FIPA-92950 format. One line per 10 residues: number of its first residue (from 1); for each residue z, y, x of C-alpha. Coordinates in Angstrom, 2 decimals. Example, Ala and Ser with C-alpha at 12.3 -4.5 7.8 and 13.67 -1.06 7.14 Angstrom:
1> 7.80,-4.50,12.30  7.14,-1.06,13.67
END
This chain:
1> 29.81,0.00,-35.78  32.43,-0.12,-32.95  32.13,-2.93,-30.45  34.54,-5.80,-31.05  35.52,-7.36,-27.66  36.55,-10.57,-29.44  32.97,-11.19,-30.48  30.82,-13.25,-28.12  27.09,-13.51,-27.69  24.96,-16.64,-27.37
11> 25.24,-16.75,-23.58  29.03,-16.58,-23.72  29.06,-19.26,-26.42  27.07,-21.61,-24.21  29.31,-20.93,-21.24  32.58,-21.48,-23.08  31.67,-24.42,-25.27  31.22,-28.10,-24.58  27.56,-27.27,-24.27  28.18,-25.42,-21.00
21> 25.37,-27.38,-19.36  23.02,-25.33,-21.52  24.11,-22.22,-19.64  22.95,-23.85,-16.42  19.52,-24.33,-17.87  19.52,-20.78,-19.21  20.56,-19.47,-15.81  17.73,-21.38,-14.13  15.24,-19.98,-16.62  16.43,-16.40,-16.10
31> 16.50,-16.94,-12.35  12.80,-17.79,-12.34  12.12,-14.54,-14.15  14.14,-12.55,-11.63  16.77,-11.57,-14.20  19.61,-12.94,-12.09  18.44,-11.61,-8.74  21.42,-10.51,-6.71  22.22,-6.87,-6.12  21.26,-5.95,-2.56
41> 24.14,-5.60,-0.15  25.12,-1.97,0.24  23.23,-0.83,-2.87  25.63,0.06,-5.69  24.62,-1.32,-9.07  22.51,1.21,-10.95  21.90,3.25,-7.79  18.99,1.33,-6.28  16.97,4.47,-5.59  19.66,6.25,-3.56
51> 18.63,7.05,0.04  19.89,4.56,2.62  19.83,4.48,6.44  17.59,1.95,8.23  18.84,-0.57,10.80  18.16,1.86,13.63  16.71,5.37,13.90  13.05,5.02,12.97  10.38,7.53,13.90  8.72,7.35,10.46
61> 10.40,8.45,7.25  7.48,8.02,4.88  4.13,6.21,4.66  0.66,7.05,3.36  -1.82,4.18,3.26  -5.56,4.70,2.79  -6.76,1.40,1.34  -10.53,0.86,1.52  -10.65,-1.92,-1.05  -13.59,-4.27,-0.67
71> -13.51,-4.45,3.13  -15.07,-1.86,5.46  -17.20,-3.13,8.33  -15.45,-2.97,11.69  -18.73,-2.92,13.65  -19.87,0.13,11.66  -16.64,2.14,11.95  -14.14,1.62,14.81  -15.44,-1.39,16.81  -18.84,-0.69,18.42
81> -20.84,-3.74,19.55  -23.91,-2.92,21.72  -24.70,-6.64,22.02  -25.82,-6.61,18.39  -28.70,-4.33,19.34  -29.73,-6.69,22.14  -29.82,-9.64,19.75  -31.16,-7.71,16.73  -33.20,-9.96,14.48  -32.23,-13.05,16.48
91> -29.68,-15.76,15.69  -26.27,-14.83,17.09  -25.00,-17.14,19.85  -21.99,-18.06,17.74  -21.77,-18.77,14.04  -18.75,-18.64,11.76  -18.52,-19.98,8.24  -18.29,-17.25,5.62  -18.60,-17.24,1.85  -22.35,-16.63,1.79
101> -25.34,-17.37,3.96  -25.97,-14.94,6.78  -28.85,-14.65,9.17  -29.64,-12.80,12.38  -27.53,-10.35,14.32  -27.45,-7.03,12.46  -26.85,-3.99,14.71  -25.02,-1.04,13.24  -27.31,1.64,11.83  -24.68,4.24,12.75
111> -24.25,6.05,16.04  -21.01,5.80,18.01  -19.65,8.32,20.47  -16.48,8.90,22.48  -13.88,11.35,21.21  -10.80,13.04,22.59  -9.10,12.63,25.93  -8.74,8.91,25.23  -12.52,8.51,24.97  -12.27,6.01,22.10
121> -15.63,5.34,20.45  -15.90,6.00,16.73  -18.84,5.77,14.33  -20.54,8.86,12.93  -19.23,7.69,9.55  -15.79,9.01,10.51  -16.78,11.86,12.81  -14.17,14.23,11.34  -11.36,11.68,11.46  -12.42,10.95,15.05
131> -11.43,14.50,16.01  -7.84,13.19,15.73  -8.40,9.99,17.73  -5.77,10.96,20.30  -3.20,10.65,17.49  -4.60,7.30,16.32  -3.94,3.73,17.46  -6.85,1.45,16.59  -6.12,-2.25,16.13  -9.43,-4.04,16.66
141> -8.06,-7.57,16.44  -6.67,-7.89,12.91  -6.99,-11.32,11.31  -6.44,-12.48,7.74  -6.38,-16.01,6.28  -9.34,-16.43,3.93  -12.59,-14.52,3.20  -11.78,-13.85,-0.45  -10.69,-10.54,-1.95  -7.83,-11.66,-4.21
151> -5.77,-13.66,-1.68  -6.53,-11.18,1.10  -5.38,-8.27,-1.06  -2.16,-10.10,-1.81  -1.66,-10.93,1.85  -2.25,-7.37,3.04  -0.20,-5.75,0.29  2.50,-8.32,-0.40  2.69,-10.58,2.67  1.57,-13.80,0.97
161> -1.92,-14.82,-0.14  -0.76,-17.44,-2.67  2.73,-16.79,-4.03  3.88,-13.73,-5.93  5.83,-11.51,-3.55  7.05,-7.88,-3.50  4.64,-5.34,-2.06  5.13,-3.48,1.22  5.91,-0.26,-0.64  8.58,-2.04,-2.67
171> 10.18,-3.41,0.51  10.19,0.09,1.99  11.87,1.41,-1.16  14.40,-1.43,-1.04  15.24,-0.57,2.56  15.23,3.23,2.44  15.56,4.26,-1.19  14.01,7.61,-2.04  14.90,11.18,-1.14  13.88,12.61,-4.51
181> 15.39,11.19,-7.68  13.01,13.24,-9.84  9.82,11.52,-8.65  8.80,7.89,-8.19  9.55,6.73,-4.65  6.38,4.62,-4.51  3.08,5.89,-5.91  -0.31,4.12,-6.00  -3.37,6.26,-6.78  -6.78,4.80,-7.56
191> -9.50,6.98,-9.10  -11.37,5.58,-12.07  -9.14,2.59,-12.80  -7.52,-0.24,-10.91  -8.53,-2.29,-7.87  -8.99,-6.05,-7.93  -5.63,-7.73,-8.75  -4.56,-4.58,-10.57  -0.85,-3.74,-10.38  -0.07,-6.94,-8.46
201> -0.95,-4.91,-5.38  2.11,-2.68,-5.83  4.41,-5.11,-7.63  8.16,-5.31,-6.98  8.16,-9.09,-7.43  11.70,-10.44,-7.33  13.07,-7.12,-6.05  14.62,-4.83,-8.68  12.00,-3.31,-10.95  12.95,0.20,-9.83
211> 11.03,-0.47,-6.61  7.70,-1.10,-8.37  4.86,1.30,-7.55  3.85,3.89,-10.14  0.11,3.98,-10.87  -1.75,7.29,-11.16  -5.46,7.79,-11.85  -6.31,11.01,-9.95  -9.72,11.18,-11.60  -7.90,13.10,-14.32
221> -7.12,16.73,-13.55  -5.02,17.79,-16.55  -1.34,16.97,-16.03  -1.01,15.43,-19.52  -3.80,12.96,-18.69  -2.86,12.49,-15.04  0.64,11.38,-16.04  0.69,9.95,-19.55  3.46,11.11,-21.89  4.76,13.63,-19.36
231> 5.66,15.90,-22.29  7.01,14.93,-25.66  5.12,16.42,-28.62  8.05,15.68,-30.92  11.28,16.67,-29.18  12.61,19.35,-26.87  14.17,18.45,-23.53  17.64,19.04,-24.99  16.97,16.63,-27.86  15.46,14.07,-25.48
241> 18.56,14.30,-23.29  20.81,13.56,-26.27  18.62,10.62,-27.28  18.64,9.26,-23.77  22.42,9.67,-23.41  22.92,7.66,-26.59  20.53,4.96,-25.41  22.23,4.81,-22.02  25.61,4.43,-23.69  24.33,1.43,-25.65
251> 22.75,-0.03,-22.51  25.92,0.46,-20.48  27.98,-1.39,-23.10  25.39,-4.15,-23.25  25.45,-4.45,-19.44  29.22,-4.75,-19.01  29.57,-8.55,-19.34  26.44,-9.42,-17.38  24.34,-8.59,-14.31  20.76,-8.06,-15.37
261> 18.35,-6.58,-12.85  15.73,-6.05,-15.55  18.13,-3.97,-17.65  19.08,-1.89,-14.59  15.39,-1.25,-13.91  14.82,-0.24,-17.54  17.76,2.19,-17.48  16.51,3.73,-14.25  12.95,4.01,-15.57  14.12,5.98,-18.62
271> 16.08,8.37,-16.43  13.17,8.72,-14.01  10.74,9.47,-16.83  13.01,12.23,-18.13  13.55,13.79,-14.71  9.81,13.66,-13.91  9.18,16.16,-16.71  10.96,18.71,-14.56  9.23,18.17,-11.22  6.05,16.12,-11.63
281> 4.04,18.94,-13.17  4.68,21.00,-10.05  4.10,18.17,-7.54  0.74,17.13,-9.01  -0.61,20.66,-9.49  -2.75,21.36,-6.42  -3.68,24.78,-7.83  -0.36,25.93,-6.44  -1.76,25.38,-2.95  -3.47,28.23,-1.05
291> -7.24,28.25,-1.41  -7.64,27.60,2.33  -5.70,24.32,2.03  -7.72,23.22,-1.00  -10.91,24.01,0.88  -9.65,21.99,3.85  -9.30,18.83,1.72  -12.43,19.41,-0.36  -12.85,19.53,-4.12  -13.79,15.88,-4.70
301> -11.45,13.32,-6.24  -10.46,11.97,-2.83  -9.66,15.42,-1.51  -7.59,16.02,-4.63  -5.65,12.77,-4.47  -5.00,13.15,-0.74  -3.64,16.67,-1.23  -1.47,15.41,-4.09  -0.23,12.68,-1.77  0.81,15.24,0.85
311> 2.66,17.23,-1.82  4.48,14.06,-2.91  5.41,13.11,0.64  6.89,16.51,1.41  8.96,16.23,-1.78  10.63,13.02,-0.63  8.34,10.27,-1.97  8.56,7.32,0.45  5.30,5.44,0.06  1.92,6.60,-1.23
321> -1.07,4.28,-1.34  -4.51,5.82,-1.82  -7.13,3.37,-3.03  -10.79,4.27,-2.75  -11.65,3.42,-6.33  -11.69,0.89,-9.14  -12.75,-2.64,-8.26  -13.90,-3.10,-4.68  -16.22,-0.24,-3.68  -16.41,-1.16,0.03
331> -17.69,-4.67,-0.75  -21.22,-3.92,0.47  -23.13,-7.20,0.58  -26.41,-5.28,0.43  -27.72,-1.93,1.69  -24.69,-1.29,3.84  -26.18,1.77,5.53  -26.62,3.61,2.27  -23.38,2.44,0.70  -21.03,2.77,3.68
341> -22.43,6.23,4.43  -21.78,7.43,0.88  -18.28,5.95,0.75  -17.23,7.31,4.15  -18.52,10.76,3.21  -16.05,10.78,0.31  -12.93,10.19,2.44  -13.67,11.32,6.01  -12.97,14.98,5.25  -9.75,14.32,3.25
351> -8.34,12.00,5.96  -9.07,14.53,8.70  -7.62,17.30,6.53  -4.42,15.33,5.97  -3.93,14.72,9.69  -4.53,18.42,10.39  -2.24,19.52,7.56  0.60,17.14,8.50  0.45,18.28,12.11  0.54,21.96,11.11
361> 3.61,21.30,8.97  5.40,19.27,11.62  5.24,16.21,9.35  2.88,13.95,11.32  5.59,12.92,13.77  7.63,11.31,10.99  4.84,10.31,8.58  3.09,6.98,9.18  -0.60,7.11,8.24  -2.42,3.77,7.77
371> -6.15,3.10,7.28  -7.92,-0.19,6.50  -8.98,-2.78,3.96  -8.16,-6.41,3.19  -10.62,-7.77,5.79  -13.79,-6.82,7.66  -17.43,-7.85,7.50  -19.85,-10.05,9.40  -21.97,-8.67,12.25  -24.81,-10.83,10.95
381> -26.96,-9.81,8.01  -26.30,-11.35,4.60  -29.19,-13.25,2.98  -30.10,-12.97,-0.68  -30.93,-15.87,-2.99  -34.45,-16.04,-1.56  -33.25,-16.21,2.02  -34.29,-12.63,2.79  -32.09,-10.05,4.51  -30.13,-8.00,1.97
391> -29.25,-5.48,4.69  -25.57,-5.94,3.95  -22.69,-7.93,5.44  -20.54,-10.77,4.12  -16.72,-10.94,4.19  -15.11,-11.59,7.56  -11.40,-12.31,8.00  -11.66,-13.60,11.58  -11.50,-10.16,13.18  -11.51,-6.59,11.84
401> -10.13,-3.11,12.45  -7.29,-1.03,11.02  -5.55,2.01,12.44  -2.26,3.86,12.36  -1.31,7.42,13.24  1.85,9.56,13.38  5.34,8.18,12.68  6.08,6.82,16.16  2.57,5.49,16.86  1.17,5.79,20.38
411> -2.01,7.76,19.76  -5.23,7.40,21.69  -4.76,3.67,22.14  -6.69,0.50,21.34  -5.01,-2.82,20.76  -6.88,-6.10,20.98  -10.57,-6.86,20.80  -13.12,-8.97,18.99  -15.84,-10.91,20.81  -19.06,-9.24,22.00
421> -20.55,-9.47,18.50  -17.48,-8.56,16.45  -17.19,-12.00,14.84  -13.55,-12.79,15.60  -10.47,-11.54,17.43  -10.38,-12.91,20.98  -7.80,-10.64,22.62  -4.26,-10.02,21.32  -4.92,-10.97,17.69  -2.70,-9.27,15.12
431> -1.77,-11.14,11.95  -0.89,-9.36,8.73  2.74,-10.42,9.32  2.60,-8.71,12.72  1.16,-5.63,11.04  3.95,-5.55,8.46  6.62,-6.13,11.12  5.25,-3.10,12.99  5.29,-0.89,9.89  8.93,-1.80,9.25
441> 9.83,-1.27,12.92  8.37,2.26,12.86  10.52,2.94,9.78  13.63,1.71,11.60  13.90,-1.89,10.37  14.20,-5.23,12.07  11.84,-7.19,9.82  13.92,-10.34,10.29  17.03,-8.60,8.94  15.49,-6.81,5.96
451> 16.06,-9.66,3.51  16.76,-10.17,-0.18  18.48,-13.22,-1.63  16.54,-14.77,-4.47  16.61,-18.29,-5.91  19.05,-19.39,-3.22  16.99,-18.16,-0.28  16.90,-15.02,1.85  13.34,-13.70,1.56  11.65,-11.09,3.74
461> 8.27,-9.34,3.78  7.10,-11.27,6.85  8.28,-14.68,5.58  9.12,-16.63,8.80  6.48,-14.94,10.97  5.66,-11.62,12.55  5.91,-9.85,15.91  6.00,-6.09,16.39  2.82,-4.80,18.07  4.68,-3.01,20.87
471> 1.56,-1.65,22.59  0.97,0.89,19.79  4.59,2.03,19.51  5.28,5.33,21.29
END
């Protein structure tokens, strides 16, 4: 039936009638849901994924983030503390409140040694990654807000531990767009399922839905299982194109009298899904890589997902986040030697392979590589319900380590320090807002200017905080 322009819908009726106040209430309701979020300045409607220039020439063009969900121990990885050995089995001179009871100082069971020209000490857990330490900037003075996984995950990934906010990857997409319209610009991979807080970790929040991360479970190896519904069992591509064109025509007519960010995101998602059938099968197929490259990364799930990530990055994907696994695998409250050793063995080779591979391809200089979790762990031993040492460590948000490499980072550097026992940051502490401001700076953005107007306010990733960590910028 042809569209009759004289006909009005319910929204128009409310606006034009004596009940116009109802439209105000409806607008407020839709505003809370993000349906009336304004179109970003400089982004044409319906073209949110188009590539855009940053505020200034950034060194990094893309990001890959290794997220060790659960919280790796800083004193067992990148922050050696000899004082723990001196006080082993004795009460530490200083005590901090954590979630659970802890006891005596607990020295690291792992050996540290100096690597590279910079001579930075790294644990044996990451001996292969340490071969690249002269390309890495280690931040030893990260601080979070609370020692709980859920709020700390939201803080690290979305910039706020309480309120729902867009994720870092979504902000990067909002600022830069994507260079490949046939693949998602933001991909989150987590083998075996989802981490704690699920898709909230890569949400688009009040930003347009097109900037939401796309979840992939790399535990699957067959393309039809790796990316669900990548092929239609019922229709050819030509038939699908006709169906989609008809649907888009209806959507375009529906959109004419209104601005609806949710509808724009839905239209873009349909188009993206269709285009992915052309390119995704190639991008996710690591069998197209030479055997030597596959051997470099290893044949485990982490080697596979890291190699997939490199293939995505070189095809124009902006932001790839690699989670260690479902839940919180690095949350080792007991038997940390056994558990941390096993976990590190799964990702040390793939991380080192990626750094080698990116450098060989000339991509490391404009690819920002990030490593870390939502917080660190205590240098004191955690006690079980009977008051005995569980040989693990509790959560610690007072001071922990993360690192960056490539993409304009000054390699072979250390920023900040924790105290002699690794309890808390005592020199040049770095907040998560500082961390995010630095990521955006390396990508070419002034974090105070990358804003989005929502509910009458200009929001940004760093809220009203954040200073760029200049000492690690090349």
